[in-house]
N, C-alpha and C positions, 0 to 999 in steps of 0.2 A: 648279557646284553640288556640294557635298560630299555623300557618302553619309550623313554624320552628320545633315545637315539633313533628308534624306529620312526617316531613321529616326524623326525627331521629327514630321514632317508627315504621313507615311502613316497612323499611328494616328489622327490627327485626321480624315483623309479617311474612314477606316474607321468611325469613330464617327458622322460625318455621314451616311454611307450607312445605317447601322443606325437612326439616329434618323428619317430621312426615311421609311424603309420601315416604320415603325410605322403609317403612314397612307396609304402609296402602295405599289404593287407594285414599281416600279422607281425608282431615284434616278439621274437623268441627270447628265451632266457639269456643266451650268449650274446645276442645282438643288443639287448638292453644293457648288459654289463659293459660291452665294448663302447656303446654310445656314451655311457657315463664316464668311462675312462678317457674317451676322446674329448670330453668337455669338462674335465676336472677343474680347470681354471674358473669356469663359470659357476660350477656347483660349490667350489671351495671359497667363493667370494665372501661367504658368511664368516662371522668371527664367533668362536674359533672355527677353523676349517672342519668341514663335515668328514672328509676322508683324510686320515693321517697316513703317515708312511707305512704303517703296519697293514693297511688294507687297500692301498692304492694299486693293487694288482688285479688282473682279470678275475682270478679265483676269489680274491677278497671281496670284490664288488659282487661277483656272481653269488657268493654266499648270502648277501643281503637279499638278492632277488629270490633265492631259494626260501629264505624266511618269509618274504612277501607271499610266495606261492603257498607255503605251508599254512600261513594264517588265513589266506584266501580260502583254502580248502576247509579250514576249521570255522570259517566265518567269524574270526576273532573281531572283537569290537574295533580294534585299531584299523582294520581294513574294510570295514563296512562301507565307508564312502566310496572306496574303489570298486567294491562288488557292484555298487549301483552305477558305476561309471564305465567299467570295462567288462568285456566277455573274454573267454579264453578257451583254448583247445590244446590237445597234446599233438605235437608235431615231431616227426623224425628228422634229425639233423645229422649231417656227417661229422665225424670227429677224427682226430689223428690216431687214436689208439684202437678204435673200432669203426666198423663201416657206418653204423648209425646208432643214435640213441634217442630216446624219447624225452622231450622237454616241454614245459608249459610255454605257450605263446599267447600274447594278449593283443587286444585292439580296443579302441573306444567303441562303445555302443553307438551304432549309427542308425539313423532313420532308415527304415526299409522303404523301398520304392516299388511296391507291387505292380503298379501300372506299367512299369518298364520291363517287367520280367515275364517273358512269354513262356508257356508250358514247355516248349521245346528246349529251353535252356536249363531246365531243372531236372533233378532226379524225380522219378515218378511218384512223388509224395504229395498228392493233391487230394484233399478231402472236402466233400460238399455236405453241409449240414443245413437243410432247409434252404434259405435264401442266402446263406453265408458261405463263401468259399474261403477256406484257410489254406494258404500255400506254405509248405514247409521248405524253406530255402536253406541250402547248405552253406558252408562257410565262405563261399565265394560271392556273397552278396556285394552289391556295388558300394564302392567307397566314395562317399560324397565329395571328399577333397579331390580325388582323382577326376570325378565328373566335372567339378568346378574348373580344374586346370584345362581339361579338354575343351570345355565351352569357351573359356577365356582365349584359347588359342584359335579355335575354328569359328567361334561365334555360334549363336543359337539358331542356326539355319541348317536344314536337312542337306546333307552332302549328296543325297541321291536326287531328290526332286527340287531342291532349293526352297522348300516351303519355310516361311518365316511367320511364326505365330503372332508376333507383335504387329506386323503389317496388316494381318487379317483381323485380329481381335483387339488391337490396341493395347492399353496398359495391362490388362489381365493376361495377355499372352507374352508379355515381356520376359525374356529369359527362359521360356518353357521350351524344352526339347528332350527327347530321349537320348540316351547314350548307348551305343552298340559296342559290345566287346568283339573285336576281330578274332580273338581266340575264344571259342565258345566256352561258357562257364562250366558246363558239365564235363568237359574234357580235361579240366585242370585237376590234377591229382595231388598237388602239393601247393604250399604257399609259393608265390612268385612275386617279383617286383613289377608293379604296373608302370608302364610309361604312358602317361595320359595322352601323349601326342601320337605315338605309333601303335598303341594297343586299343585306343578308344576313338570312336567317331560319333558326332551328333547326327541323329536321324529323326524324322517325324515318326509318330506311332504307326502310321500306315506302312511306310517303308520298312520300319523295324519288323513288323509282322511279316512282310513279304520276304525280307532277307532270310527269315527262318522257315520259309516254305520248302526250302531245299534241305534235304537230310542225307547223311548225318552232318555234313558240313554246310553251313549257310552259304547263300550267294555272297560273292564279294560285292563291294560297292560298285565296281566297274561293271560286273555282270548285270546287276539290277538296273543300273543306268542304261545299259544297252537294251534291256527289255522295255523300259519305259519309253525309250526313243523310238522303238519299232511300233509301239501301240498307238 
């Protein structure tokens, strides 16, 4: 297999990871291969076609993803741009022949949003050094694309108290809001597909903190609304 072939196929793998991660946290090896297969017409638009008849099967495409993973591990020069673009973990996925097997899964490196992550949502890996607090966040950090879809649907207004940062602070508050996971991050034990409309809700920082005052499960939006109505 020539390096030239990889320089053509690796960008396709990168595109597949990016597309899958618009609605999932991680894109595993099998999902990447299947996405490429499902979009062969798009990827074969180049001349000559990238994937010929000998490799246009799930296993054939998956072999290229395996090469990508192997070179990623070796930090081969051909994948250095992708090492700077993606992060990865090992995930257990079900198979037909065995209960589960471990495969690499990727996602684009995303901006961390520490001000939205309360200690109650994390594994207890918080270290204080002088005036600096470093938070070690597990793999279920917020996906910015999911956050965007959530805010596009509900608006940047707290669903508990109705606070609108733009109305109070003007332009500097436009679009600012926290996003609350209805399924607590620390309870998620595997990758899962986020529905930005049913799994996420916009809340102000104060209400976000109050939602997590109840343990182990946070208050629901309705419960916190009832508390604020009584007060």
